[in-house]
Structure formats: C-alpha cells, structure tokens
N, C-alpha and C positions, 0 to 999 in steps of 0.2 A: 588368211583370207585370200590372198593372191594365189596361193597354192591350191585352195579350193576352187577358185575360178578356172585355173589352168586345167585341173583334173576334170572339171565339168565339161570344158570345151573339148577335151580329148575324147571323151566318152560319147559325144554327140553322134547321132546317126546320119547327120547331113555331111555330105562330101564337099569340102571346101578346097579350093586350090591353095597351093602353098602361099601365094601372094595374099589371098584374102585372109588366110589363117594368121599370117604374120601381122596383117593390118588390124585384125580384131584383137590380137594379143597386145599389140602396142597401144591400142585404145584403152584397154583395161589397165595397163600399167600407168598410162598417163592419168586416167581417172583416179587411180589409187594414190598417185603422187599429188595430184591437184586437189583432191577432196578426201583426205584421210578420215574426216569426220563422217562421211557417208558410209565407209566400210565399218567404222567403229559402231555406228548406230545400227547397222544391219546385224552385226555380231551381237550387240546388246539385246536387240529385240528377239533374237533367236535363243538367248540364254535364259536361264532361270536362276542366276546368281544374285538376284536382288530380292530382298524381303521387306515389305512395308507393313506396319501395324499401327492402326489408329487407336488413340486412347479415348475411352468413353467420357463425354462431357459430364459435368455435374447434373444431378437429376433435375428434370423439368426446365432445362435451359439449353440454349445453343447460341453461340456468337460466332461470327465469321472467323475470328482468330482460332476457334476450336478446330478448324480444318487443318491447322498446322501443328496440332498436338499429336505427334507421331514419332515413330522410330523407324529409321532406315538401316538396313543391314546389307552391306556389300560382301558377299561370300567369295568373290573372286580375288584375283591378285593384281588387278589393274584399276586405276582410277577411271571412273565413268562420268560422262557428262549427261546430266538428266535435268528434267524439270517436272513439276508436279501440277496435277489438275485435280481440284476438289469440286465435288458436286453435292447439291442438296435437293432431294426430291421429296415432296409431300405426297402422302397417300392419295389424296383427292385432287390436288392441283398439279401434280407432276413436277417437272424440273422448275424450281423457283430461284435457284442461284447457282453460279459457277464461278470458280476462282482459279486463276492460272499464275503460277510463280515464275520467277526468273530462273535461268539455268544455274546449276550448282555443280561443283566437282565432288563426286561421291567417291571418297577414298575407300580402300578395303577396310572392313571393320564396321562398327556401329556408330550411327549418327542420330542423336536425339534432338528433336525440335520441340519447342514449347513457346509460351508467351514471352520467355526471357530472351530468346534468340531467333524468333521467327523472321526478324528483319534481314537475316542472311538470305532469305528467299526473295527479297525485293529485286526488281519491281513486281508488285502483285496487282493483277488486274481482276476486279470483281464485277460480274455482270448479273443482272436480274431483269428478265423481260416481263415479269408480272408486276404491274404498278403497285398493287397493294403490298406485296412483300418488299418491293424496292423502297417504298416510303417507310415501312416499319424498320427495315435495316438502317436507313439513313437516320431515323429519329432515335432509335433505341440501341442499335448495334446488334440486336438479337432477332430471333425468329419468333413469330406468333405461335399460339397453341396449335398443335397438330401432331401427326404421326409421320416421322421423317426417316429417310434412308440417307446416310452420310457416307460418301465414298471418296477415296483418294487413289489417284492413279499415277504411277511413275512412268514417265514418257522419255524415250531416248531423244536426245538433241543432236542434230536439228530435225530429224525425220518425223518425230512425233509418234513413233510406234510405241504401243503400250508394252512395258516390260513386266509390270506386276501391279496389283491393286488390292485394296481391302475396303470392306464396307461394314458399317454398324447401324443398328436401329436406335432411334431416340424418340421417346414420348415427351412432349412439351405441354405443360399446363401452366399458363401464366396466371398467377393469382396475386392479390395484394397480401402483404405481410400482416400477421395479427397485430392489432393495436392494443397496447396495455391500457387498462382502465383504473383498477384499484389493486393495491395501494398506489396513490399517485407518486410521481417522482419527487424524492426528497422529503416525503411525509414522515410523520411519527405515528406509530400505532401502539395501542394500549393492550389489546387482547392478545393472548398467547396462541390463539387458534384463528388467525385472520382468514378471510375469504379472498382469494385472488381472482380477478376477473379480467377479461379481454374481449375484443370484438372478433367476430368470425372473419376469416379471409374471404375476399370476393374473387371469382364468383362462388356462391354457396353451393352446397350439395355435392353431387358426384360430377366429376369432370370426365373428359374423354378418356383419361387413363384409368377410370374406374376406381371403386373403393370409396370408403367413407373417410371423412377427415378426423384425425386424432391429433392430440396435442401432448407435448412434453413440457412440463413446468420445472424449471431448474432455479434453485436458490443457492447462492454462495455467500460466505462471509467476506466482507471487505476488510483487508488487513492494512493497517498503517495509512499511508497516503495513496493507496491504490485508487485508480479510477474504477467505476463500476464495470466498464468494458474490460479493463485489464484483469480485474478479479474474476470475471466470468470466463475468461480465456485460460487463466493459469491456475486458479484455485479449485480444490476438490469440492464436489457438491455438498452443501450442508443438508439440503433436502431436494429430492428429485422424484417426480411422479410421471410415469409414461402411460400411454394409451388412455389419456383423458378424452372423453367423448363429448363433453360440453364445454362452453367457454367460461367455466368457473370451477374453482377448486378450493376447498377448505384445507387449511394446513392439517397434516395428519395428527390424529390423537396420539398415536404411539411413536411419532417421529421425535427426533432429537429436538429438545425445547430451544426456542429462541432465547438468547441471553440478553438481559437488560443492558441498555446502553450501547449495544453492538449495532454496526451498520451492515446491511445485507443488500446484495444485488439480485435481481430476478429477471427472467426472460421466458418467453414462450416460443416453442417451435411447432409448426404445423406440418403434418404428414398426410399423404393420401396414397393408398396402395403401397405403403412402405417407402415412398419417395418423399424427400423433403420439399415442401411447397414454399416455405418461407420462414424467416425467424424475426421476431419482434426486436424492438430496441431493448436496451438494458436499462432498467430503472433501479433506483435504490430507495430503501426505507430504513428507519431506525426504530428499534423496539424499545419503548419506554412504558413499561406496564404501570398500572395503578397498584397501590399497596393495600392489601386486605388484612383486617384485624378481627379476630374472633370468628364469628360466623361469616359465610360468604355474602350475607345480605348487608353487612356493614362495610362501607368503603370510605377510606380516608383519602382525599385528594391532597397530595403534597403541594400542588401548585396553587391551593386556595388558602388564604389567611383566615384562621378561625375567628369568629366574632368575639368582641370583648365580653367578659362575664357581666352579669347583671349587678347593679349596686346592692349593697347589703340592706336588709330591711331596717326601718326606723320605728321604734316603739313610741307611739304618741298616746298619752292619756286622754281620755275623752273629757271634755269640759261640760260640766252640768251647771246650769243656771237655776238657782232656787229663788223663786219669787216669795216675798213675805206676804203673810195673809192680809187680805184687805179687811179694814174694819167693817164689822157686821152691824148694821144699824136697823132696828126694828121700831115700829110705832106701837104704843100701848094705849089703853083706853083713855088715860088722862092726857092724851095727846102731848106727851112730853117725850122729847127725844132723849133716850137713855142709852148710854154706851153699854152695850151688852157685856163687855169685859168687866166694867165696874159693878154691874148688877150681880154677875156671877161671883165676883170677889166678896161682895157683901153677904151673899148666901152662904158662902163657905165660912164666913166669920160669925154666922148666927145672927146677923142683923136682919 
C-alpha cells in the first residue's frame, strides 16, 4: 500500500519542491505507521476476496437471528477485520429493521454462522424506526406477514466501506396452526375407517403468498414407551395422505389396516403455495374394534355383560271346582213337597 502511495505521488502532474515532496512522503509514512487499520480497510474495500451467502429462512417466517444465518469466505491470504450489517425491507413499508454486528477477525477460509454461534458477532445492535414492526419484533421476535428483501453487507472496519453483500427474498404469511378435533387425544376408536378432522388455520382462504391451503395427514404407530411426538419424528408413516383440500379425511379403504390394541399418533400439516404454514400438535389414539359374528348386522359388545337367561317354565295343572247338583224341588197338585229324586226312583221301580 505504501508503495502504491509513492508511485501515485511520483506520477502526479503537479510540481512540488523537494522540501514539500519530502514532507508529503513523511506524512504518508507516519499515517501508515499510526493507523495501519486505515490502510487495511482501504485495501479490503478495493478487493473482491470476500464472499458472503445468506441462507434462506424456513418458509413463512423470519426472525432477527435469521440475519446471521450465513457463510463467509475469505479467499485471500490475510486475516481481515470486518463487521456485518443486516437489513430488512418490506415491499410496501420500506426499511423496517437494521442490525449491526460487532467486529470480527475473518481468517482465510470459510466461516459459517448460525443460531449456534451467532454470539461471536456480539455486540449486536438492532434498530427499527417503524413502531408497528418494532412492537411485533419485541413481542414475537419475528416479522409480520409481508413480502421482504433480506440483505447482509460485509463492511471493512473501521472505515465502514462495503466489501460485498448478498440479498434474498422471503414471503411471510403468519397463520395459526391447524387444531386437531377428532379422534381426541388419548381416545379409543372402534371403527376401522375413522374420520379425522381438524380446524382451518387462520386467516382463512388465500394469503398474500397466493395459492390454496392443502393438508397432509400423517399417522404413525407408537412403539413401546415412545411418546407421540417422538414416534412422529422417528417412525415411518403407517398412513399418510397429501394434498387434502378439506379439514377432514376418512381413513383410506385400501390403506394398511389399523391393528387392534395398537396405539397410533397423528398430526396435520398445512401448506399454501407449496410452503409450510404450520403443523398441529401430535395426538394419540388406540384402535379397539368391536367383534362381529355372522352377518355384519349382529354385533357383540365384549364390554357388556349379557343378561341372565330366563327361568325354566313351570307346568301347573288347572284346578277345576265341581259344584254338586242342587236338590230340585217342584210343587204338585196335592200340594205335597216331593223330592224329585225319590219320585224318579219309584218310577224306575215300577211303583
């Protein structure tokens, strides 16, 4: 750098006296000795030996920490002193946030920053001059719905000259996660083709990112002492259906049948325009079917005690009461009471 300064002065078209020329040269030498960082920053600003690459945040979200998800590459042979400036611009509202890191020593090679080591960039100063965005950042740590341009700039220290930069686009559509409805968490179901249902994520319909909302329903078997969340993360899908366009789905007729007594975990993910909007909680259910005998119309519930059989029939002979004949008394001309039975008996004897 000093050599470059000397050659530039020798090529000047102004005529200096020897004394003035010596004075200027001495000033440059003193400046180089007293402030080497000034010369280094000028050299860094004129070079293109630094590359920065931002990593795309997850779909439909952005947090301030995402500004430091990046890769720095120093292609030179010397360690450079730099700092980073990240900016967030919304399509309609303009610059809504800016963050400045502390200075770092960027050695030759590749340096990756992420949420695991971004504290190496501290102290970090975040500014937002738009009250609505500032309040949302303070309350949630993220940005509201909108169309954003995210940029990171590598600056030479201490001059602040930009060395290189990188920008990405990010669409954010903040919606609530789907809420599971049926089967309820920890319930037992009897039918082999249950209907799964959940609520629509809010806001409904099409968002600023465009597209309709679709769902993916995933069911996994819970093995051993696994929690439902652990089973959902590690186990292969027992049943999975994508591109569901309504908040309800009946278990597939041709799908692998649920096994009696087995526990299953299920969850729903919502997508819009191919981007993940949100994922529900993970609920579990147990399949305990009813037992069918003979025709499908006859159902025997194992959990119901059958009624006792009726008592055997008792044969009872009817009781018939026979009344003896009453004496039949009639009156004859002689006004003599005659017992009819005695008269009949005399007639039969020929009397």
